[in-house]
A tleap script that builds the chain and sets N, CA, C and O, in Angstrom:
source leaprc.protein.ff14SB
mol = sequence {
  NARG ALA ALA PHE ILE GLU CYS GLU MET THR
  VAL ILE ASP CYS PHE GLY ASP MET GLU ALA
  ALA GLU THR MET LEU ALA GLU VAL THR GLN
  ALA GLY GLU LEU GLU ASP GLU LYS VAL LEU
  ILE GLY LEU SER SER VAL VAL THR TRP THR
  ARG THR SER PRO ASP ALA ASP GLU PRO GLU
  LYS PRO LEU THR GLU GLU GLU TYR LYS ARG
  ARG ARG PRO HIE ALA ASN PHE LYS ASP LEU
  LEU ALA LEU GLU LYS LEU VAL THR LYS ALA
  LYS ARG CPRO
}
set mol.1.N position { 52.479 26.314 39.650 }
set mol.1.CA position { 51.335 27.236 39.757 }
set mol.1.C position { 50.778 27.530 41.057 }
set mol.1.O position { 50.049 28.498 41.271 }
set mol.2.N position { 51.198 26.516 42.087 }
set mol.2.CA position { 50.825 26.714 43.437 }
set mol.2.C position { 51.600 27.743 43.966 }
set mol.2.O position { 51.042 28.548 44.711 }
set mol.3.N position { 52.818 27.867 43.710 }
set mol.3.CA position { 53.724 28.842 44.337 }
set mol.3.C position { 53.396 30.253 43.641 }
set mol.3.O position { 53.476 31.232 44.383 }
set mol.4.N position { 53.125 30.417 42.633 }
set mol.4.CA position { 52.574 31.659 42.070 }
set mol.4.C position { 51.262 32.097 42.729 }
set mol.4.O position { 51.184 33.281 43.056 }
set mol.5.N position { 50.266 31.324 42.953 }
set mol.5.CA position { 49.124 31.567 43.574 }
set mol.5.C position { 49.456 31.989 44.978 }
set mol.5.O position { 48.830 32.920 45.484 }
set mol.6.N position { 50.318 31.416 45.579 }
set mol.6.CA position { 50.623 31.663 47.152 }
set mol.6.C position { 51.490 33.054 47.276 }
set mol.6.O position { 51.585 33.625 48.363 }
set mol.7.N position { 52.077 33.529 46.155 }
set mol.7.CA position { 53.012 34.664 46.630 }
set mol.7.C position { 52.468 35.809 46.016 }
set mol.7.O position { 51.837 35.701 44.965 }
set mol.8.N position { 52.662 36.975 46.608 }
set mol.8.CA position { 52.168 38.241 46.132 }
set mol.8.C position { 53.111 38.691 44.953 }
set mol.8.O position { 52.595 39.415 44.102 }
set mol.9.N position { 54.327 38.373 44.818 }
set mol.9.CA position { 55.118 38.848 43.854 }
set mol.9.C position { 56.007 37.686 42.925 }
set mol.9.O position { 56.613 36.918 43.672 }
set mol.10.N position { 56.173 37.450 41.725 }
set mol.10.CA position { 56.805 36.366 41.228 }
set mol.10.C position { 57.742 36.921 40.233 }
set mol.10.O position { 57.395 37.838 39.489 }
set mol.11.N position { 58.982 36.366 40.193 }
set mol.11.CA position { 60.065 37.073 39.436 }
set mol.11.C position { 60.513 35.915 38.279 }
set mol.11.O position { 60.909 34.786 38.568 }
set mol.12.N position { 60.381 36.385 37.071 }
set mol.12.CA position { 60.595 35.348 35.894 }
set mol.12.C position { 61.990 35.744 35.299 }
set mol.12.O position { 62.177 36.909 34.947 }
set mol.13.N position { 62.946 34.824 35.183 }
set mol.13.CA position { 64.222 35.193 34.569 }
set mol.13.C position { 64.151 34.890 33.042 }
set mol.13.O position { 64.584 33.811 32.637 }
set mol.14.N position { 63.573 35.888 32.100 }
set mol.14.CA position { 63.619 35.719 30.719 }
set mol.14.C position { 64.813 35.491 30.136 }
set mol.14.O position { 64.830 34.669 29.220 }
set mol.15.N position { 66.059 36.156 30.529 }
set mol.15.CA position { 67.062 35.799 29.703 }
set mol.15.C position { 67.893 34.536 30.051 }
set mol.15.O position { 68.481 33.978 29.124 }
set mol.16.N position { 67.995 34.024 31.349 }
set mol.16.CA position { 68.731 33.169 31.775 }
set mol.16.C position { 68.160 31.695 31.335 }
set mol.16.O position { 68.898 30.752 31.049 }
set mol.17.N position { 66.749 31.650 31.328 }
set mol.17.CA position { 66.295 30.511 31.069 }
set mol.17.C position { 64.859 30.452 30.549 }
set mol.17.O position { 63.869 30.183 31.228 }
set mol.18.N position { 64.896 30.790 29.037 }
set mol.18.CA position { 63.728 31.260 28.435 }
set mol.18.C position { 62.737 30.119 28.525 }
set mol.18.O position { 61.567 30.466 28.681 }
set mol.19.N position { 62.985 28.840 28.457 }
set mol.19.CA position { 62.232 27.771 28.319 }
set mol.19.C position { 61.530 27.647 29.631 }
set mol.19.O position { 60.305 27.533 29.597 }
set mol.20.N position { 62.108 27.654 30.714 }
set mol.20.CA position { 61.432 27.645 32.026 }
set mol.20.C position { 60.716 28.924 32.296 }
set mol.20.O position { 59.939 28.881 33.250 }
set mol.21.N position { 60.831 30.203 31.568 }
set mol.21.CA position { 60.210 31.416 31.836 }
set mol.21.C position { 58.744 31.161 30.984 }
set mol.21.O position { 57.658 31.555 31.411 }
set mol.22.N position { 58.913 30.490 29.813 }
set mol.22.CA position { 57.814 30.103 29.045 }
set mol.22.C position { 56.847 29.099 29.656 }
set mol.22.O position { 55.683 29.161 29.259 }
set mol.23.N position { 57.123 28.300 30.448 }
set mol.23.CA position { 56.687 27.306 31.217 }
set mol.23.C position { 55.828 28.007 32.338 }
set mol.23.O position { 54.650 27.767 32.598 }
set mol.24.N position { 56.562 28.819 32.878 }
set mol.24.CA position { 56.173 29.469 34.069 }
set mol.24.C position { 54.971 30.304 33.496 }
set mol.24.O position { 53.886 30.213 34.071 }
set mol.25.N position { 55.087 30.999 32.550 }
set mol.25.CA position { 54.125 32.049 32.033 }
set mol.25.C position { 52.688 31.090 31.355 }
set mol.25.O position { 51.518 31.475 31.345 }
set mol.26.N position { 53.130 30.007 30.923 }
set mol.26.CA position { 51.775 29.090 30.677 }
set mol.26.C position { 51.212 28.943 31.948 }
set mol.26.O position { 50.034 29.296 32.006 }
set mol.27.N position { 51.784 28.462 33.137 }
set mol.27.CA position { 51.037 28.111 34.425 }
set mol.27.C position { 50.391 29.409 34.914 }
set mol.27.O position { 49.320 29.319 35.513 }
set mol.28.N position { 50.955 30.625 34.711 }
set mol.28.CA position { 50.405 31.676 35.271 }
set mol.28.C position { 49.093 32.002 34.465 }
set mol.28.O position { 48.121 32.354 35.134 }
set mol.29.N position { 48.966 31.924 33.119 }
set mol.29.CA position { 47.889 31.980 32.420 }
set mol.29.C position { 46.728 30.997 32.530 }
set mol.29.O position { 45.559 31.268 32.259 }
set mol.30.N position { 47.180 29.849 32.950 }
set mol.30.CA position { 46.165 28.848 33.262 }
set mol.30.C position { 45.558 28.892 34.649 }
set mol.30.O position { 44.617 28.142 34.907 }
set mol.31.N position { 46.083 29.800 35.639 }
set mol.31.CA position { 45.789 29.878 36.828 }
set mol.31.C position { 44.362 30.154 37.193 }
set mol.31.O position { 43.956 29.993 38.344 }
set mol.32.N position { 43.626 30.558 36.244 }
set mol.32.CA position { 42.194 31.002 36.464 }
set mol.32.C position { 42.180 32.222 37.194 }
set mol.32.O position { 43.196 32.903 37.334 }
set mol.33.N position { 41.009 32.543 37.693 }
set mol.33.CA position { 40.636 33.679 38.434 }
set mol.33.C position { 41.607 33.720 39.641 }
set mol.33.O position { 41.834 32.682 40.264 }
set mol.34.N position { 42.218 34.959 40.004 }
set mol.34.CA position { 43.008 35.104 41.094 }
set mol.34.C position { 42.267 35.775 42.325 }
set mol.34.O position { 41.570 36.743 42.020 }
set mol.35.N position { 42.294 35.489 43.416 }
set mol.35.CA position { 41.886 36.106 44.712 }
set mol.35.C position { 42.513 37.495 44.990 }
set mol.35.O position { 41.810 38.493 45.152 }
set mol.36.N position { 43.818 37.516 45.036 }
set mol.36.CA position { 44.427 38.633 45.419 }
set mol.36.C position { 45.195 39.252 44.027 }
set mol.36.O position { 45.305 38.570 43.008 }
set mol.37.N position { 45.616 40.395 44.116 }
set mol.37.CA position { 46.405 41.143 43.133 }
set mol.37.C position { 47.864 40.386 43.093 }
set mol.37.O position { 48.348 39.993 44.155 }
set mol.38.N position { 48.431 40.225 42.075 }
set mol.38.CA position { 49.879 39.703 41.876 }
set mol.38.C position { 50.525 40.702 41.277 }
set mol.38.O position { 49.963 41.593 40.640 }
set mol.39.N position { 52.110 40.572 41.506 }
set mol.39.CA position { 52.869 41.200 40.769 }
set mol.39.C position { 53.827 40.271 40.050 }
set mol.39.O position { 54.282 39.311 40.671 }
set mol.40.N position { 54.219 40.519 38.587 }
set mol.40.CA position { 54.799 39.389 37.835 }
set mol.40.C position { 56.077 40.416 37.333 }
set mol.40.O position { 55.864 41.453 36.704 }
set mol.41.N position { 57.120 40.055 37.632 }
set mol.41.CA position { 58.309 40.753 37.078 }
set mol.41.C position { 59.223 39.924 36.132 }
set mol.41.O position { 59.734 38.873 36.518 }
set mol.42.N position { 59.388 40.355 35.058 }
set mol.42.CA position { 60.320 39.633 34.062 }
set mol.42.C position { 61.736 40.255 33.997 }
set mol.42.O position { 61.952 41.417 33.655 }
set mol.43.N position { 62.704 39.328 34.374 }
set mol.43.CA position { 64.103 39.877 34.203 }
set mol.43.C position { 64.458 39.723 32.690 }
set mol.43.O position { 64.366 38.603 32.188 }
set mol.44.N position { 64.837 40.729 31.980 }
set mol.44.CA position { 65.428 40.487 30.653 }
set mol.44.C position { 66.906 41.141 30.399 }
set mol.44.O position { 67.754 41.045 31.286 }
set mol.45.N position { 67.170 41.752 29.273 }
set mol.45.CA position { 68.424 42.071 28.729 }
set mol.45.C position { 68.038 43.654 28.109 }
set mol.45.O position { 66.877 44.025 27.941 }
set mol.46.N position { 68.992 44.316 27.874 }
set mol.46.CA position { 68.749 45.405 27.046 }
set mol.46.C position { 69.252 45.070 25.586 }
set mol.46.O position { 69.269 45.918 24.694 }
set mol.47.N position { 69.661 43.759 25.419 }
set mol.47.CA position { 69.739 43.379 23.884 }
set mol.47.C position { 68.398 43.352 23.268 }
set mol.47.O position { 68.444 43.246 22.043 }
set mol.48.N position { 67.294 43.415 23.749 }
set mol.48.CA position { 65.918 43.632 22.980 }
set mol.48.C position { 65.858 45.062 22.543 }
set mol.48.O position { 64.950 45.411 21.789 }
set mol.49.N position { 66.822 45.978 22.990 }
set mol.49.CA position { 66.810 47.282 22.140 }
set mol.49.C position { 67.882 47.811 21.220 }
set mol.49.O position { 68.015 48.936 20.739 }
set mol.50.N position { 68.641 46.679 21.090 }
set mol.50.CA position { 70.047 46.857 20.279 }
set mol.50.C position { 69.755 47.358 18.920 }
set mol.50.O position { 70.608 48.132 18.486 }
set mol.51.N position { 68.869 47.131 18.233 }
set mol.51.CA position { 68.802 48.002 16.941 }
set mol.51.C position { 67.603 49.023 16.927 }
set mol.51.O position { 67.025 49.355 15.892 }
set mol.52.N position { 67.277 49.504 18.235 }
set mol.52.CA position { 66.396 50.659 18.418 }
set mol.52.C position { 66.956 51.879 17.936 }
set mol.52.O position { 68.011 52.263 18.441 }
set mol.53.N position { 66.329 52.643 16.900 }
set mol.53.CA position { 67.090 53.896 16.575 }
set mol.53.C position { 66.792 55.047 17.410 }
set mol.53.O position { 65.663 55.213 17.873 }
set mol.54.N position { 67.812 55.898 17.636 }
set mol.54.CA position { 67.644 56.949 18.673 }
set mol.54.C position { 66.685 57.946 17.888 }
set mol.54.O position { 66.492 57.775 16.685 }
set mol.55.N position { 66.125 58.924 18.540 }
set mol.55.CA position { 65.489 60.073 17.937 }
set mol.55.C position { 66.147 61.074 17.110 }
set mol.55.O position { 66.993 61.863 17.531 }
set mol.56.N position { 65.645 60.996 15.704 }
set mol.56.CA position { 66.720 61.590 14.717 }
set mol.56.C position { 66.888 63.146 15.029 }
set mol.56.O position { 67.932 63.721 14.721 }
set mol.57.N position { 65.940 63.739 15.584 }
set mol.57.CA position { 66.126 65.267 16.134 }
set mol.57.C position { 67.103 65.295 17.354 }
set mol.57.O position { 67.967 66.169 17.426 }
set mol.58.N position { 66.975 64.433 18.212 }
set mol.58.CA position { 67.896 64.478 19.471 }
set mol.58.C position { 68.714 62.986 19.613 }
set mol.58.O position { 68.395 62.104 20.410 }
set mol.59.N position { 69.744 62.925 18.731 }
set mol.59.CA position { 70.215 61.615 18.527 }
set mol.59.C position { 71.042 61.400 19.977 }
set mol.59.O position { 71.150 60.230 20.344 }
set mol.60.N position { 71.557 62.313 20.717 }
set mol.60.CA position { 72.286 61.938 21.987 }
set mol.60.C position { 71.256 61.742 23.224 }
set mol.60.O position { 71.748 61.586 24.341 }
set mol.61.N position { 69.785 61.745 23.065 }
set mol.61.CA position { 68.898 61.509 24.095 }
set mol.61.C position { 68.617 60.044 24.109 }
set mol.61.O position { 68.167 59.349 23.198 }
set mol.62.N position { 69.010 59.670 25.465 }
set mol.62.CA position { 68.717 58.204 25.943 }
set mol.62.C position { 67.317 57.560 25.625 }
set mol.62.O position { 66.309 58.267 25.621 }
set mol.63.N position { 67.271 56.417 25.399 }
set mol.63.CA position { 65.822 55.729 25.131 }
set mol.63.C position { 65.544 55.649 26.462 }
set mol.63.O position { 66.437 55.576 27.306 }
set mol.64.N position { 64.256 55.656 26.749 }
set mol.64.CA position { 63.553 55.611 28.096 }
set mol.64.C position { 62.478 54.413 28.142 }
set mol.64.O position { 62.132 53.871 27.093 }
set mol.65.N position { 62.020 54.064 29.243 }
set mol.65.CA position { 61.251 52.739 29.432 }
set mol.65.C position { 59.820 53.331 28.510 }
set mol.65.O position { 59.229 52.573 27.741 }
set mol.66.N position { 59.514 54.352 28.659 }
set mol.66.CA position { 58.265 54.818 27.949 }
set mol.66.C position { 58.396 54.544 26.163 }
set mol.66.O position { 57.398 54.458 25.447 }
set mol.67.N position { 59.387 54.468 25.804 }
set mol.67.CA position { 59.494 53.978 24.457 }
set mol.67.C position { 59.642 52.496 24.176 }
set mol.67.O position { 60.156 52.131 23.118 }
set mol.68.N position { 59.224 51.648 25.057 }
set mol.68.CA position { 59.453 50.176 24.958 }
set mol.68.C position { 58.860 49.562 23.640 }
set mol.68.O position { 59.385 48.620 23.047 }
set mol.69.N position { 57.692 50.207 23.239 }
set mol.69.CA position { 57.006 49.884 22.124 }
set mol.69.C position { 57.683 49.820 20.808 }
set mol.69.O position { 57.326 49.100 19.876 }
set mol.70.N position { 58.935 50.831 20.811 }
set mol.70.CA position { 59.587 50.919 19.608 }
set mol.70.C position { 60.876 50.033 19.701 }
set mol.70.O position { 61.706 50.190 18.806 }
set mol.71.N position { 61.095 49.252 20.545 }
set mol.71.CA position { 62.281 48.334 20.737 }
set mol.71.C position { 62.509 47.385 19.434 }
set mol.71.O position { 61.604 46.798 18.840 }
set mol.72.N position { 63.629 47.354 19.168 }
set mol.72.CA position { 63.882 46.443 17.906 }
set mol.72.C position { 65.330 45.725 18.346 }
set mol.72.O position { 66.419 46.267 18.534 }
set mol.73.N position { 64.993 44.459 18.434 }
set mol.73.CA position { 66.136 43.609 18.781 }
set mol.73.C position { 67.066 43.168 17.584 }
set mol.73.O position { 66.763 43.296 16.398 }
set mol.74.N position { 68.206 42.647 18.050 }
set mol.74.CA position { 69.240 41.954 17.163 }
set mol.74.C position { 68.309 40.802 16.684 }
set mol.74.O position { 67.447 40.298 17.403 }
set mol.75.N position { 68.554 40.452 15.457 }
set mol.75.CA position { 67.855 39.035 15.187 }
set mol.75.C position { 67.859 38.057 16.080 }
set mol.75.O position { 66.871 37.361 16.317 }
set mol.76.N position { 69.080 37.928 16.689 }
set mol.76.CA position { 69.457 36.586 17.607 }
set mol.76.C position { 68.536 36.706 19.020 }
set mol.76.O position { 68.524 35.829 19.884 }
set mol.77.N position { 67.800 37.915 19.081 }
set mol.77.CA position { 67.179 38.080 20.301 }
set mol.77.C position { 65.645 38.360 20.156 }
set mol.77.O position { 64.995 38.764 21.121 }
set mol.78.N position { 65.038 38.121 18.836 }
set mol.78.CA position { 63.694 38.289 18.662 }
set mol.78.C position { 62.775 37.315 19.633 }
set mol.78.O position { 61.717 37.723 20.112 }
set mol.79.N position { 63.217 36.172 19.840 }
set mol.79.CA position { 62.420 35.183 20.864 }
set mol.79.C position { 62.534 35.836 22.274 }
set mol.79.O position { 61.569 35.624 23.009 }
set mol.80.N position { 63.519 36.574 22.766 }
set mol.80.CA position { 63.484 37.234 23.882 }
set mol.80.C position { 62.517 38.234 24.171 }
set mol.80.O position { 61.918 38.363 25.239 }
set mol.81.N position { 62.379 39.091 22.918 }
set mol.81.CA position { 61.491 40.236 22.993 }
set mol.81.C position { 60.044 39.512 22.996 }
set mol.81.O position { 59.094 39.905 23.674 }
set mol.82.N position { 60.029 38.565 22.266 }
set mol.82.CA position { 58.589 37.987 22.088 }
set mol.82.C position { 58.298 37.454 23.582 }
set mol.82.O position { 57.112 37.559 23.894 }
set mol.83.N position { 58.960 37.021 24.356 }
set mol.83.CA position { 58.733 36.496 25.881 }
set mol.83.C position { 58.685 37.728 26.794 }
set mol.83.O position { 58.145 37.637 27.896 }
set mol.84.N position { 59.229 38.870 26.373 }
set mol.84.CA position { 58.989 39.972 27.136 }
set mol.84.C position { 57.543 40.426 27.110 }
set mol.84.O position { 56.899 40.860 28.065 }
set mol.85.N position { 57.115 40.242 25.785 }
set mol.85.CA position { 55.777 40.898 25.621 }
set mol.85.C position { 54.851 39.827 26.018 }
set mol.85.O position { 53.696 40.250 26.063 }
set mol.86.N position { 54.968 38.563 26.327 }
set mol.86.CA position { 54.140 37.752 26.917 }
set mol.86.C position { 54.077 38.066 28.463 }
set mol.86.O position { 52.996 38.137 29.047 }
set mol.87.N position { 55.045 38.214 28.968 }
set mol.87.CA position { 55.162 38.731 30.558 }
set mol.87.C position { 54.329 40.058 30.597 }
set mol.87.O position { 53.537 40.128 31.536 }
set mol.88.N position { 54.373 41.076 29.771 }
set mol.88.CA position { 53.540 42.214 29.905 }
set mol.88.C position { 52.026 42.057 29.722 }
set mol.88.O position { 51.205 42.835 30.207 }
set mol.89.N position { 51.753 41.067 29.037 }
set mol.89.CA position { 50.353 40.878 28.707 }
set mol.89.C position { 49.784 39.678 29.616 }
set mol.89.O position { 48.595 39.363 29.578 }
set mol.90.N position { 50.638 39.094 30.359 }
set mol.90.CA position { 50.054 38.159 31.331 }
set mol.90.C position { 49.051 38.531 32.478 }
set mol.90.O position { 49.255 39.473 33.244 }
set mol.91.N position { 48.152 37.865 32.524 }
set mol.91.CA position { 46.947 38.173 33.556 }
set mol.91.C position { 46.555 39.548 33.819 }
set mol.91.O position { 46.268 40.007 34.924 }
set mol.92.N position { 46.569 40.247 32.561 }
set mol.92.CA position { 45.909 41.823 32.764 }
set mol.92.C position { 44.612 41.690 33.221 }
set mol.92.O position { 43.943 40.695 32.940 }
set mol.93.N position { 44.131 42.732 33.999 }
set mol.93.CA position { 42.726 42.580 34.344 }
set mol.93.C position { 41.929 43.057 33.198 }
set mol.93.O position { 40.699 43.030 33.247 }
savepdb mol mol.pdb
quit
């Protein structure tokens, strides 16, 4: 927790070590009121988009970051998607 509070930016490896990422997120949420703005970056994988359907009208159109709420992971990666959601919700003002 002290490292998070001291740093301006923290990077969490969600894909490589999910347990450590969950532990770090728990510490971040328990950090209390922060004096300075912090940046939290979660590294993940495209596997959380594996079963996301393309646009029916434009099937060749690539998926974009703005469509992140439509993500549909393979069944083996549902926990990773849940962890990604925790990162996006962590310490929002």
